[in-house]
N, C-alpha and C positions, 0 to 999 in steps of 0.2 A: 504494500499500500504505499502510495507517495506521500511525503511530509506535506503538512497542511499548514505549518508555521515555519519561519525562517528567522534565527537570531544571529547577530553578529557575536563574535567572541566577547567583546566587551559587554553586551546586553546579557550574554549567559552567565558572565561573572558576576554582574550586578544582581540578577536574580539569585544565584547561589548565595551571595554574601547576605542580602535581604533575608532569605529564607532561613539562614543560619543565625540570625539574630544580630548581625552586624548592619544596624539601620542608620548609622551616623548620628543618631540623637546622643544627647548627653546622658551619662548613666544617672541613675536616681541618686539624690543627695545622701539617702540612707536606705540601704538594701534591706528589704523586709522578706519574710518567708514566702509572701505572695509572689514576689518578684522572681525568686528562686523557683517555685513550682510553675510559674507561668513559662519561664525560659526553658525548664527541662520538658515541659509539656509539648513545647515547640520543637525542641530537638528530638524528643522521643526516646532517648537513650544517651547514657554516660558511660564511656568505657572506664573500666576499673583495671588499674596496673600496680603492681607491687613496689616498682621502682621509686624510690623516695630521694632521689638526688637533689630535688628541689621541692617539691610537695607531691603528695600522691596525685596521680594525674586526673582523677575525677573532680578535683577541686579547681583545676585550671581553667576548663571552659567557661565556668561561671565568671571567674575573675576577668578572663578576656572580653567578656561582653557587658558585665555588670560592673566592672572595677572592684575596688577593695569592698570585701563583705565579710561578715562573720562566718567562718567554716563550720560553727556549730549549727548554722541554719541548714546546711546539707546533712550534716550528722543526724539532726533531728527528722529531717524529712526521710532519710534513709534507714535509720536504726532506732528511733525512739518508740516508745509504746503509746498507744492512744491516737488522738485524732491528728496529732502534728505528723505522724508517718504517712507520707503520700507516695513513697517509692518502694520498690521491691527488687531483689537481685535475682537475675537469671541470666541465661545465655541469649543475650539480644544481638550485639554485634561483640563478640567475645564476651568476657565476664562483665556485666553491665548492670547499672541502676536504671530502672524504667519506671515510668508512672504507674501508679497502681491501677488505673484504668485499663492499661494493656495487659493485665494479667490473663484475662481470658483468651487473649490472641496468642499466648504462648502455651496453651494447654495442648494443642496438637503436637507440639514439639516435644512436651512432656511425654505424651502418650508414645510417641515414636522412640524417645530414649527408653523407655520402659520395654520397648520390644528389641532393643540393641540398635536401633537406627539413628543415625545423626550423631553419635558419639564417638569418641576415641576408640579404636579397635581394643586396646587394653581394657578400658572400662566396660565395653559391651561383653567382652569375654568373661570378666568379673562377673557381670550380671548374670551370665548363663550358668557358670560353675561354682559361684559362692553364695548361692541364696540362703545357706545357713547363717553365714556371717552377716548378711544383709538383714535378715529377719531379727538376729540377735541385737544388732546395732539399733535397728528401728524401735525395738522394745526398750532398749536403754534410753532412747529419746523420749518415748512415751512416759517412762518413769522419772527421768531426772530433769526433763525440760531443756532449755537452750544450753548446748553442750558442744564443746570443741573436739576435734579429733584426737588431740593429744591426751584428753581425759579418758579416752575410751582404749587407746592403744595397748595391745597385749604384747608387743614386739619387745624382745629383751635386747636386741643388738642395736646399736647407735645408728639413727638415720643417716643415709648417704646424701648424694647431691639431690638437685630438684627432681620432682617426680618419683623420688624413692619413697612412695607412700606405704603406710602400714595398711594392713587389711582392712582395719576400721575406717581409715581415711578414704580408702577405695569404696567402702560400702556407703559412707555419707555421701560422697560425690555421686554415686549412682543414685541413691535416694533423692539427692537434690535435682539431678538431671531429670529424673522421673517425675518430679513434683510431689513425692511423698514426704519430703522435709522441705523447708525453706531457711532463709538466712534470718535469724532473729536478730542479730547484732554481731559485732566485732569486739575482739579482745586484742588490742593492738592492731594487728592486720589479720588475725586468725578468725575465720568464720566460726559462728556459734549457730548450730542447727536447732530447729524446733518444727514441730508439726504446724503446717500451714493454718490450722484452725485456731492455733494459739498465738499467732502472729498477724495473719491478715483479716481485714475487716469481713464480718459475715456478708455485708452488701457486696462485696467483691467475690467471695467465693461461691455466692449464690446466682451470680450472673450467669445466663444461659451460655454454653460453649459453642462457639461457632464451629462449622465444619472447617476441614483444612482449607479449601479452596476459599470460603469466606475470610477466614483468618489471614490468609496470604494476600488476598486483594486489599484487605485492611491495612497490612503492613506496607504493602507498596505504595498505598495512598499517603501513609504516614512518611514515607522515604521521599516521596515527590514534594509534600509540603516542607520537608526538613531541607531538601536539597535544592528546591527551586526548579531545577531542570536536570535530567540525568540520561544516560544511556541505560539499556537494559542491565549491563553489568553494574553500573553505578547504583542503580536502584535496589537490585537484589543483594549487593554486598552489605548495604545499610543494615539489614536483619539476617544477613548470611541466609538467604533462600537459595534453593537449587535453580540451575539454569533452566531446566525444562519447565519447572513449575513457574518460575518467573516469566518466561515467554508466554506460557498459557493464560496466566492471570492478567497480564499486560494487555493481550489481546481482547481479553473479556472486558477490561476497564476501557479500552478504546471503543469496544463496541457499544458500550452504555453511554459513553460520552463524558465519563468522569476523568479520562485522560486524552490528551491529543498527541498525535505523533508530530515531531518538529525536527528541524535540521539547525545544526549550530556550524557556523563558518569554520572550517579547518578540521571538523571532527568527521571521521570516516564512517561512524555508526550513527543510525537515527536516534534521537532521544525523545523523551516524553515529558510533558508538563501539564499543568491544570489549564483548562480552557479559558480561565479567568487571569492567567499569569500576567502581571503588569511589572514592567522593567522601571526600576527607580531611575530618576535622572543622575544621581551620583550616590556614592557610598563612601564618605568620608571618615571611615574607621582606622583606628591604629590599635594593634593589639599583638601581645607575645602569645603564640599558640602551643598548647600542648603537643607533644609528638602524637597523641592519641585523640587530638581533637577531630570532631566528625567533619570539619571542613577539609581536613587534610588527609584523613586515614587512608583513604583509597588512592594509592600513589599514583596510578596511571590518570585518574581523573585530575589530580593536582598539577601534573604536568600539562595536561590539556587546557586546563583552566588559567593557570597562572605561568606556564613555561618554567615550572620550577621543579627540579628532579630532587626528591626527599627521600632518604633512607636513614633508618634509625641504626646507629653504629654502637650501641651498647655492647652487643655480642660480637663485635668485630675487634680482632686483636689489636691492641693499641697502636702498633706500628703500622697498621693497615688503615687506620682511620683517616678520613679526608678532612672532616669537619669538627669531630670531637665526641665525647661520651653522651652527653645529654644536650642535644640541640634543639632549640625552639626556633621555628620560623617567625618572622616579624611581618605582620600584615600591615601595610600603610597606604591609604588612598587607592585601594583596588588592586595594589600589587603585593605580592610577597617580596619585599625589597632586600631582606637580609636574613640571615640565621646566626644565632648566637649560642655558644657553648656555655650553659649556666650551671651553677652549683650553689646551694644553700650551705655555707660553711657556719653551722649553727653555734659551734663552740666559740667561733671568733666573731659571731654577730655580724656577718657579711654576706652579701650576695656577690659570689664571685663571678666575673665575666672573663672566661678562659680564652675566647676567641669571638671575633666579629667578622663575619664574611658577607660582604655587600654583594647584591645582585646587580648586574648591569642593567640599567645605566647608574646604579649606586643611589644613595640617598642625598638628597640635596640638604641644606641647613635646616630647613623646616622639618624635614624627616628625621634627621639626626636628633633634633630637639624633642620631637615626639618619642623616639626611642629612648632617650634619656629620662623623659618623664615616665615612660612605662616602666623602666628599671627602677626608679626611685619609688614609684607606687608599689611595685611588687615587693620590693625590700621591705617597705613600711607593713605591707600586708603580711608578709611572713614574719614580722617582728623583729627584722635584722637591722641593725644601726646604720649600716653604710654599704654602698656599692663599691667592690674592689675589682679595679680594671687591670686584667693581667695580660691584655693583648696589645702587642706593640706594631701591629699592622697600621696602616694609614687610616683605616676605618676605626681603629682603637684610639688613635691619637685625636681624630675629630670627635669621637664619642667621649673622650675625656673632658675636651672642652665644653661640650654640651652638657655633661653631668655637673660640671662646675657651675654653669649658668642657671641649672635648675636646682642648686643648693645642696648637691651630694658631696660628701666628704671623700 
């Protein structure tokens, strides 16, 4: 079917930025729980990651869009008891926090996991072969309430590297994937598991469960609303749908008129958007982005939209790294104009900038001032007294001057 709409690359970029919550407006003077919930509802998902080089990654997308806020607001939304809890944990886009209203849309995925589908082979095999351990662990959760894997482990030997899970941890992760337990809270970064009926509101648990096709269509609509515009791969990646399912559901949404097929300048594949999509005149936002931010997590899309090739080098040997260990893209005036290797050196109360890499044509003075201001605000938000610049490149020299002008030591 031929494309019915056509967008320039600049227009597609503006659609994407606006959909992702970068609307160019000033952030609220005081961020409230309502701002946090509204933004997460718009994004649909916050990816969780254990790396804490700067701050846990799920906190950063809110800072990028709302400015400094109290992180306890997200903690309460994700892990508190009672009405303030508005999020739940599940496999959305990797391990994720999602709005509570989306729980029914994940039930089909839980049902598949219980059948050993859509989960890691090792976990699927455990579910087939070790139902005795799974039943024992589930009974412990019923009797003890919110509990971590460490409290249940019967393993005598010391744990090895990552993914060297005990049998009890495997059982809890299988039960979590299958929806028989959910995350009640966290102790440090350790998940505490409990029964869904003791964690999630009855009003959510009693909602009717859509069938697989209905849920997948709803997830794709969420993805379009969060991305603004996207190819089939872009849209299915947002909630990790399968290619065949995604293609079938997009055809159905196109048939009903809920989505329209379109073409973007220089994109080889067709894209989809809402028929009411409106391109902003400009998006004057500046923000440091988490490596796991939904604006940039699909790397091929980031290249198509911003001409910015981005790879996380945490797991790359140090001598092979190009840009650094924990590198944040810097969005400025509709471009990803630079990337910075940052670290929170908490013992020294400083935000360390180990490297500044500008993208051609580089940052002008106004852009460098915006970057300095973002760093100063980030340091303040993280409770760090100063920004420590360790980069001797030309960009680092210019940033040092800009930091002085915005009052950074």
